[in-house]
C-alpha positions as CSV (number, residue, x, y, z in Angstrom):
1,M,0.0,0.1,-0.1
2,K,0.9,3.7,-0.5
3,I,0.7,5.6,2.7
4,I,1.2,9.2,3.7
5,I,2.0,10.1,7.3
6,I,1.9,13.6,8.4
7,G,3.9,14.5,11.5
8,C,7.3,12.8,12.3
9,G,7.1,12.8,15.9
10,K,7.3,9.7,18.3
11,M,4.0,8.3,16.8
12,G,4.5,9.2,13.2
13,S,8.1,7.9,13.0
14,S,7.1,4.6,14.8
15,M,4.3,4.1,12.4
16,A,6.6,4.8,9.4
17,N,9.2,2.5,10.6
18,I,6.9,-0.3,11.3
19,L,4.8,0.0,8.1
20,S,7.9,0.3,5.9
21,Q,9.2,-3.0,7.4
22,R,5.8,-4.6,6.5
23,G,6.5,-3.8,2.8
24,H,4.3,-0.6,2.5
25,T,5.6,2.5,0.7
26,I,5.6,5.4,3.0
27,T,5.7,9.2,2.5
28,I,6.3,11.2,5.6
29,I,5.9,14.9,5.9
30,D,7.1,17.2,8.8
31,K,7.9,21.0,8.9
32,D,11.2,20.1,10.8
33,P,13.7,18.3,8.7
34,A,15.4,17.2,11.9
35,A,12.5,15.1,12.9
36,F,13.4,12.5,10.1
37,N,16.5,11.6,12.0
38,S,14.3,9.2,14.0
39,L,13.5,7.2,10.9
40,K,15.2,4.0,10.1
41,P,17.0,3.8,6.8
42,S,14.6,2.5,4.1
43,S,14.0,2.8,0.5
44,K,10.3,2.6,1.1
45,I,10.2,5.9,3.3
46,R,10.2,9.2,1.4
47,T,10.6,12.3,3.5
48,I,9.2,15.8,2.5
49,T,9.7,18.8,4.6
50,G,6.7,21.2,4.6
51,I,3.3,22.0,6.2
52,G,1.0,19.0,6.2
53,F,-2.1,20.9,5.1
54,D,-0.3,22.8,2.2
55,R,-2.0,21.6,-0.9
56,E,1.2,21.8,-2.8
57,V,3.0,19.7,-0.3
58,L,0.2,17.1,-0.5
59,Q,0.3,17.0,-4.3
60,D,4.1,16.6,-4.0
61,A,3.4,13.6,-1.8
62,N,1.2,12.1,-4.6
63,I,-1.8,12.2,-2.4
64,E,-4.1,11.5,-5.5
65,R,-2.7,8.2,-5.7
66,V,-2.3,6.9,-2.1
67,D,-4.4,4.3,-0.2
68,S,-4.3,5.6,3.2
69,L,-3.3,8.9,5.3
70,A,-2.7,9.4,8.9
71,A,-2.5,12.9,10.3
72,V,-0.6,12.5,13.6
73,T,1.0,16.0,14.3
74,S,0.8,17.5,17.9
75,S,-2.1,19.8,16.8
76,D,-5.6,18.4,16.8
77,E,-6.7,21.4,14.6
78,A,-4.1,20.7,12.0
79,N,-5.0,16.9,12.0
80,A,-8.6,17.9,11.6
81,V,-7.9,20.2,8.7
82,I,-5.5,17.6,7.0
83,A,-8.1,14.8,7.4
84,R,-10.8,17.0,5.9
85,L,-8.6,17.9,2.9
86,A,-7.6,14.1,2.3
87,T,-11.3,12.8,2.4
88,Q,-13.1,15.6,0.7
89,I,-10.8,17.2,-1.8
90,F,-8.4,14.2,-2.6
91,H,-10.7,11.4,-1.8
92,V,-8.2,9.2,0.0
93,P,-10.0,5.9,0.8
94,H,-8.7,5.5,4.4
95,V,-8.0,8.5,6.6
96,V,-7.3,8.7,10.4
97,A,-6.5,11.7,12.6
98,R,-4.7,11.7,16.0
99,L,-6.8,13.3,18.7
100,C,-5.5,14.5,22.1
101,D,-8.3,16.5,23.4
102,L,-11.2,13.9,23.8
103,R,-13.7,16.7,24.2
104,K,-13.5,17.4,20.5
105,K,-14.3,13.7,19.6
106,A,-18.0,14.2,19.2
107,I,-17.5,17.1,16.9
108,Y,-15.0,15.2,14.7
109,D,-17.3,12.2,14.7
110,R,-20.1,14.4,13.3
111,I,-18.2,15.6,10.3
112,G,-16.9,12.2,9.5
113,I,-13.3,12.3,10.7
114,R,-12.0,8.9,12.3
115,T,-9.9,9.6,15.2
116,V,-7.3,7.8,17.5
117,D,-6.3,8.6,20.9
118,P,-3.1,6.7,21.5
119,I,-2.6,7.9,25.1
120,F,-6.1,6.5,26.0
121,W,-5.4,3.1,24.3
122,G,-2.0,2.9,25.9
123,I,-3.4,3.5,29.3
124,Q,-6.2,1.0,28.8
125,R,-3.8,-1.7,27.7
126,M,-1.5,-1.0,30.6
127,C,-4.3,-1.2,33.1
128,D,-5.3,-4.6,31.6
129,I,-1.8,-5.9,32.0
130,L,-1.4,-4.7,35.5
131,C,-4.7,-6.1,36.6
132,F,-4.2,-9.4,34.7
133,S,-7.5,-8.8,32.9
134,P,-8.5,-12.0,31.0
135,I,-10.2,-9.8,28.3
136,D,-8.1,-7.1,26.7
137,E,-9.9,-4.4,24.9
138,V,-7.8,-3.6,21.8
139,Y,-9.8,-0.6,20.5
140,S,-13.3,0.8,19.9
141,L,-15.0,1.4,16.6
142,G,-16.7,4.6,15.7
143,S,-18.0,6.5,18.7
144,G,-17.4,3.6,21.0
145,G,-20.6,1.5,20.0
146,V,-18.5,-1.5,19.3
147,S,-15.5,-2.8,21.1
148,V,-12.8,-5.2,19.6
149,V,-11.5,-7.5,22.4
150,E,-9.1,-10.3,22.7
151,A,-9.1,-13.4,25.1
152,E,-7.3,-16.6,25.4
153,V,-9.8,-19.4,24.8
154,P,-10.9,-20.9,28.3
155,A,-10.7,-24.6,28.9
156,L,-14.6,-24.8,29.0
157,L,-14.7,-23.8,25.3
158,V,-11.9,-26.1,24.0
159,G,-13.5,-28.4,21.4
160,R,-16.7,-26.3,21.3
161,Q,-17.9,-24.5,18.2
162,V,-17.5,-20.9,17.3
163,R,-21.4,-20.6,17.2
164,E,-21.6,-21.2,21.0
165,L,-19.7,-17.8,21.5
166,T,-21.8,-16.0,19.0
167,V,-24.8,-13.9,20.0
168,A,-26.5,-12.2,17.0
169,G,-26.3,-8.4,17.2
170,E,-24.1,-8.5,20.3
171,I,-21.1,-10.7,20.3
172,V,-19.1,-11.9,17.1
173,V,-16.0,-14.0,16.9
174,A,-14.1,-11.9,14.2
175,A,-10.9,-14.0,14.1
176,I,-8.9,-16.7,15.8
177,T,-5.0,-16.7,16.2
178,R,-3.7,-20.1,16.5
179,G,0.0,-21.1,16.3
180,G,1.0,-17.6,15.1
181,N,-1.5,-17.5,12.3
182,T,-4.8,-15.6,12.3
183,F,-7.8,-16.7,10.3
184,L,-11.6,-16.0,9.9
185,P,-13.5,-18.9,11.4
186,T,-16.7,-20.4,10.3
187,L,-19.5,-20.8,12.8
188,G,-18.8,-24.5,12.9
189,A,-15.0,-24.2,13.6
190,L,-13.8,-25.8,16.8
191,F,-11.8,-23.9,19.5
192,Q,-8.5,-25.3,20.3
193,E,-6.3,-25.0,23.5
194,G,-4.1,-22.0,23.1
195,D,-6.3,-20.0,20.7
196,I,-6.5,-16.4,21.0
197,I,-10.1,-15.2,20.2
198,H,-10.7,-11.8,18.7
199,L,-14.2,-10.5,19.1
200,S,-16.6,-7.7,18.3
201,V,-18.8,-6.9,21.1
202,V,-21.3,-4.1,22.1
203,P,-20.5,-2.5,25.3
204,S,-23.8,-3.7,27.1
205,S,-22.8,-7.3,26.3
206,K,-19.4,-7.4,27.9
207,D,-20.7,-9.1,31.1
208,R,-22.6,-11.6,28.9
209,L,-19.2,-12.4,27.1
210,K,-17.6,-12.9,30.4
211,T,-20.3,-15.4,31.4
212,L,-19.9,-17.1,28.1
213,L,-16.1,-17.4,28.7
214,G,-16.6,-18.6,32.3
215,L,-15.1,-15.5,33.7
216,A,-18.1,-14.2,35.6
């Protein structure tokens, strides 16, 4: 995939390094050329010095031909402007903006900007680890109406079918990771010991999920 990342701070540079290692072609934009020093040498990372919402800079980055764009500068306002330009003017298929001030999330949701709060996700993940939570919330979709969670298959479900952990409109087994490989299961697929289950669940059904997993 061809991806533009705007903002080469800790988050942007980490994303660029990881995505380029996965084989994607990355263009990263930052107003400070010294910011690029944190990037690992890669033929798949192109750097551009400039303002991320400057139309000429975006066109120099070939925004008309990219698959995705991430606006992860330190400014929520700049990220919002960039995301709007990418979606409404250049019609980039997948756009996400970093959001630091959660009070603005509802506003951004209304105008169709997908946002990410990396601090919140990091805090949630650390709390799960510290509390030995058997269910890890990976992230939430949209305005929080659906959560994506992970859990190791409990002994009571080993040998049982995926349909037994599925509740229409509430809980869906989205994928299973087994032996380092992740796949989409059928309703008749059987859980095996050591499986990591990836589930989509509505918030009101989390307690029901815990019951089905034998954790309540």
